[in-house]
N, C-alpha and C positions, 0 to 999 in steps of 0.2 A: 123160147127166146125170141125177142123182137128182131126183125131184120135190121141190119145196119144200113144207115144212109151213108153211101160211099163218100159223100162230101164232108161228113162230120164224124167226130169221135162220139161214140155212144154205145148202147147195147149191141153186142156182137163184135166190137173192137177187141183186139188182142192186147193183153197187158202182161208184161214180164215183171215178176217180183222176185228179186234175188234174196237169198236167205229167208225163204218164206215157209220153212218147215216148222217154225215155232215163233213164239214171242210176238214182237211188233209186226214182223213179216207175215205171220199167219193172220193177224187181225187185218192187215192191209189187203191180203188176198181175199179174205172173206167179204170185206167191205166192197171190193171191186166186183166180186161175184154177185153180191146183192143188187148191184146196179146193172147186171146182165152182161158183164164182160166175160170173155174167154180168158182165163188166167193161167199163165205158164208159171207153175210153182217150182222155183229153183231150190235145190238142196245140194249139199256137198257130201254128207255122211249118212244120213238116216232116211232111206227111201220110204220105209213104212210110215214114218211120221209125216213125210210129205204127201203120201197117198191119203192119209187121214185128213189133211188140209184140203185136198181136192174134193173129198166127200163133203166137207163143210161148204166149200165154194158152190158145189152143185145143189146142196140143200138150201143155200141162200138164194138160188135162182140163176146162177151162172153156169159156166162149163169150165173144164180145166184139164190139165195133164201135168205130170211131173217131169222135170228135166234136171238131171244131175250134171253139175260142173263146178269146178273151182273157179270163181269169177275173177281170180287174179292171174289166171293162166290164159294167154292169148289164144292158143289153139283150141282149148276147151270152150272158151267163150264163142269163138267162131262156129264151132261144130254145134253148140247148143242153139245158137240163134238160127242156124240153118235148119235144124231139126224142128224148132218151134214153128218156123214159117211153113215147113212142109206139112206139119200136123194140124196147126191151128189157123195159120194165115199170117199176113204181114203184121209186124209188131208196131202198134201205134202208141203204146204207153210203156215207158221204161221206168221202173221204180228201183233205184239202186239202194238197197237196204242192207245187204250182207255185211257182216262184221265178224270180228274174231275176239280173242282175249283183249282186255283193256286194263292192263296192270298200272297201278300207281308206282312211280319210280322217282326217287330223288335225282336232282340234277347230277350229283356226283356219280351216280350209277348209270346214267344214260350212255348209250352208244348209238352209232348210226343205224345199226341193224334194228334196234328197238324202235327208232323213229320210222324206218322203212316199213316195219310190220304194220303200222297204222296207215301210212301213206299208200300202201298197196291196196288196202281196202277202200279208202276214201278218195283217192286220186287215180291210181292206176286202174282199178276195176271199173269205175264209171267211164273212164276214157276208153277202155277196151270195149265196153258194152255200147257206148254211144257211137263209136266208129262202125260198129256192125249195123245199128238200126237207123242212124241218121240218113244215109243215102236213100233208103226207101221212104222215110218220112219226107225228105225233100222232094222226091218224085211225086208223092201224093199230096204235097203241100198241106200236111197236117201232122201233128205229133206232140207228145208230152214226155218230157224227161223230168222226173221228180227224185231228187236226192234226199236221203234221210240224214239230217244233220244232228245237232245237239245244242243245248243251251250253254255248254261248257265254254264255248268260245267267248261269250259275253261275261261269264262268271270268273274267267281266269283261274280255274281250279288249280291249286298248288300240287306239286308232285305228280302232275298229269300232263306235262308239256308234250309228251309223245302223242297223246290223243287230242289235246286242245289244238296243237299246231296242224294236225291232219284235218281236223274239222274246219279250221280256218281256211285251209287250202281248198277244201271241198266247197265252201261258200264262194271262194274266189272263182273257181271254175264254173260254178252255177251262174254267176253274174255275167262272166265273159261269154259263155255259150248262149245265154239268153239274148244278148245283143247280136251275136254272130248269126243266130238261127231265126231271128224274129221275122225276117222278110219271107221265109218259107212257112210262116204260120206254125212254127214249132215253139212251144213254150218250155222254158226251163226254170223250175222253181225248187225250193228246198223247204222241207218240213222239219222243224227243230223241236223234238220232244223234250220235255223235262224228264226228270228221273221217274220212269214208270217201271216198277220192278217186273222183271221177267224171270225166266228160269235161271238165267245166269247170275241173278242176285239172291238166290235162295240162301246162300251162306254169308251174306253181308251182315255186319253187326246190326242188331235191332236198334241200338242207340243212334246209329247213323241214319237209319230210316226215320226214326222218330224226330230227329233234329231237322231233317230235310222237310218232312211234311209240315212241321210246325212253322216253317218259314214260307210256306206257300200261301199267298194272300187269300185264295179261295178256301184254304183250310182243309183240303182233302187231297188224296191221291188222284192223279189222272188214271184213266183206264186205257187198255190197249185199243178199244174201239174208238177212242177219241182220235188216235193217230190214223186209224183206218178211215174215219170219216173225213179228216183233213186231206188225206191223199186222194180219196175218191172225189172230193170237190175239185181239187186242182187238176185231176185227170179228166174232168167232165167238160162238155161243150160250154157249160155256163162260165167256165174259167178261161175262155179262149182269148181274153184280152189281158190276162195276168201273166207276166213273165219277169224273170230276174228278181223274184221276191223270196223272202225268207218268212215263213209262217211259223211263229212260235206257239207251241201247244203245251203250256206249262202252268196254267192257272194264275198267271200274272207274276211269276217269279222273276222274269225279265220283262221289260217293256221297251217298245221301239217307236 
């Protein structure tokens, strides 16, 4: 692994990816590993699967280790970040990717707990994580925070207000933090994937998948690696003057 230039983010820098044991998180971790980063692979349930991701990170050219924590829990987040810094070094890149079930629910059936279930992943968790890593980033005058959003906020998907509202709030905190942290050379951006099927979509109706891909202007599904590459770019030194932005990776389904 190349030595890290302490004044810049690059090979050798430490990246924490939450929810990295599968799906898009796995692809993000591997993409960062391919660029020489040390990747902290966060998981909450399946350590074996997370360990397999670390092996992929190492095969790609990076290094890594697994760190278990429920990123909605303040004490667990604090303990995890302390453990990462002790084992890998200071965290320069935070990728807030972890998510949970995403049920479609009619307005009449919504309650506040259902809304909070989504807000805890997309507002509370990024806040808890950022509070742990930002003091060190400020001290070093460098850092990247990358939230993983969604195109649903622009699409106004019906019967999905719980998820859509939380993703809108996530975009709001991204933009506010970008302005707040800019003078410390900390960038805050959001990558908004289109629907890229992961394991959680295995049981989704095929007709829904066919209808979605038929509406993509590029006429094909995106791949997990497309999201990994977008995140890796925003994490890089080349993106050091990009902040407060939302990068949609969806083949043209939405345009900005």
